[in-house]
Each structure stands twice: as structure tokens, then as C-alpha cells.
C-alpha positions, 0 to 999 in steps of 0.5 A: 457354640452358639453360632453352630447351634444357630446354623444347625437351626436354620439348616433344619428349617431349610431342609423342612422347607425343601422337603415340603416343596418336594412333596407339594410338587409331587402331589400337584403334578400327579393329582392334576393329571387325574382330572378328566379334562383333555389338555389338547382341548386347551392347546388346540381349542375347537380344532381338536374335535376335527382331529382323528385319533392318530392326529391326537396321539401325534399331538400328545407325543409332541407335548410329551403327554404320552410318556409315563408320569414319572418321566414327565415329572422328572423332565419338568423338575429338570426344566424347572431347575434351569428356569424353564417351566414350559409353555402354557397350552392355552396362551401358547407362551412361556408360562412365566411370561403369562404370569408376569403380566398378571402377578402385579394385579394380584400383588396390588389387590392381595397386598393392599387387602392384607395390610388393610385387613391386619391394620384394621383388625388390630384397631378393631380388636383393641377398640372392642377390648377397650369397650368390653361388653358395652354397646360399641363392643356388642354392636361391632361383634354383631355386625362383624359376625354378620358380614364375615358369614356372607359368602364372598361370591354372593356378596360380590354379585350383589355389589356388582348388581347395585353399584355397577348395573343399577347405579353405574358408579363403578366398573364391574370387571378388570383391573383398569380401563382400556389404555389406562394401565398407568392411570392410578385413579382408574385403578383405584376405581376398579379396586374399590368393589373387590377390596370391599369384599376382601375386607368384609370377608377377613377383617372381623375374623381376625379382629375378633381373634385379637379382641379375645387374645387381649381380653385373655391377657387382661384377666392374667395375674400380672394385670392385677399386680399392675392395678395394685401398683396404680397403673392405669387401664390404658397403660396396662392394655397398651404397654403390657397386654398388647405387647404380650399378644404380639407373638400370637398376632404374628402367628395369625398373620403368617397362618392367614396367608392362605386364607386371605390369598384364597379369598383374593382368588375367589374375588378375582374370578367373580370380578374378572380381575386379571390376576393369578386367581383368575389365571389359576381358575382358567388353568384348572378348567382347561387342564393347562398343566404347566401353568397350573403346576407353576401357580400351585407351586407359587401359592404353596411355597408362599404359604410354607415360607410365611408359616416358617417365617412366622414360627421363626419370629415367634421363637425369637420373640418368645423363647418359651416356644423353643423351650417347649419343643425341647421338653417335648422332644426329650419326653418322646426320647425318654419314652 
């Protein structure tokens, strides 16, 4: 009986995931076709200006752009199910081949940034909760609020102006120097400024949330009970309060994926960092439909998947979440 319920639970999650992906694919496909940019400009470049109206129509026929949108969508889905996502209009290569060359750089920047953000946020949140309303807490709150309000693109330009143009200490663009793709030291030098922007944009935002969650826990009734039993403040904070906010912490991490990912894309664009963010900007700008479709689906699927994983983990850590869903469902059925 328990196994059957578990199978039903995961099948329901899978159905929701597949439905979400289907709706996302429809939305991205149709909305991308509403942009005024001509995809022929992306495919032929400046040559399109010299083409006659008849030649343009023939080119659109070859690319399948003159067919009804629903036919184009069904053809794209059929190809996607077979692993064929079409060619990039701009790069004249298979979409997946172009993405494969860029995704490693984004995984390095975004992955390291994500880990450092949440390790740092957890440490800062605990530190501020420990020194609540004292000068370390007040100083970090003010500095954190200031840095988190600075626009990413503006801060990136300031860093480039100071450390690249004026001082010449760090490179201003790229993921590595020419011919040094395997040089770890060179990659680190190129990561310093983008990583500073990623961390400054997200670190305090999540640290402040963790700080507030911890402070809410320290005011709970069980904390007074623990103090009456002689537990020290350290024991209460680390053994009980920190443990009780873990479900919320995991939810924050899951929900933060689009936030951190979006910030990484902006940073990549400003620093001309050859990753998925820069590629997304180029595909949207040049109406590279096939590339834009795959990139949006990759990002969307990642966000949906991470949110669902966070929800599943939360429900296993804190059974009250599932219990609340059951109660709400029964109330709706009764009404």
C-alpha cells in the first residue's frame, strides 16, 4: 500500500513536470515568432539586403518559415524527440554543437557562484543572528543592503573601468586568453570580476532571509523551554534553530535557481563571457529561432526541475507540508 502511494506520488509529479514543459515549449515557440526581427538577417547577414523579394521567399521556404506555425511547431517537436533540434541560423551549425562549446563556461561561473552564494549566505546569516542588533549585525545589514541594490550591469562596468582599463590588473572579457583554455590560473583571472558581481548581487539577499528565519526560530516557545533546561545559546542556535530552518533553506536554494541564473546571464553579456547567457542574448537579438528555443527550454526545464526537487525534499523533511496539502484538498472537496 505504501509503495503504491509512493509510485502514485512520483507519477503525479512527473505528469506535472511534463505538462509544464509542454506549456513552456508552446509559449516560447509562439512568442519568439512574434518578434519583428527577420531570421533571414541572422542566416544570410548583410547579403539579405541584396536579395529580391522572390529570393527571400525561396529562402524562407528552404528554412521552413513560410509554413503555418502549428506545422512548424509539430515538426520541431518531432525532431526534438529524435534529438534533432535544427541548425543555428547565425552559426550554420547544429544547435547542440554550438551549445556544447559554451555550456561548460556557464556551468563553471554559475555553479561556483551558486555554491559560494549559499555557503556564504548561510555563514553570514548565522553570524548576523548570533550578533543580533549589535554592531557586526548592523554593519553587515547596511553594507549588504547597499551592495544588493547596485545594478549588476552598472557594477560590472565600474569594475571593468577600475581593474581593467585604469589598473590593468585583470582581463575585461572572455573565459580565458587565446590558447590557454587548459590554464587554470588564466581561467581564474577571467572569473574574478564576473564572480564578484554574481556574489555581490545575490549573497546578502539570501543571507538576510536566513538571518530572519533563524531569528524567528529563536523566538519560538521551544527555545524558552530549552533555556529553562539549561541549554546554552550555541546549542539552541546550532542544534535546534538551524536544523528547523533547513526545509526553508532548501526551498530558498531551489527557488533561487532562476534568480542566480538570470544574474549570471547578465554578467556574461556585460563581460562578453562566452557562455549560455551571451548565446541567449545573441539568439534573441538575431531571431535565431532554433537556438533560442533550445536555450529557453534548457533554462525553463532547469527551473521547473529544481523547484520540484526542492518541493519533494521539503515534503520528506517536513511531513507537515504534505499534511497541509491533504487538508486543503479535503476542504475544497467538501465545499
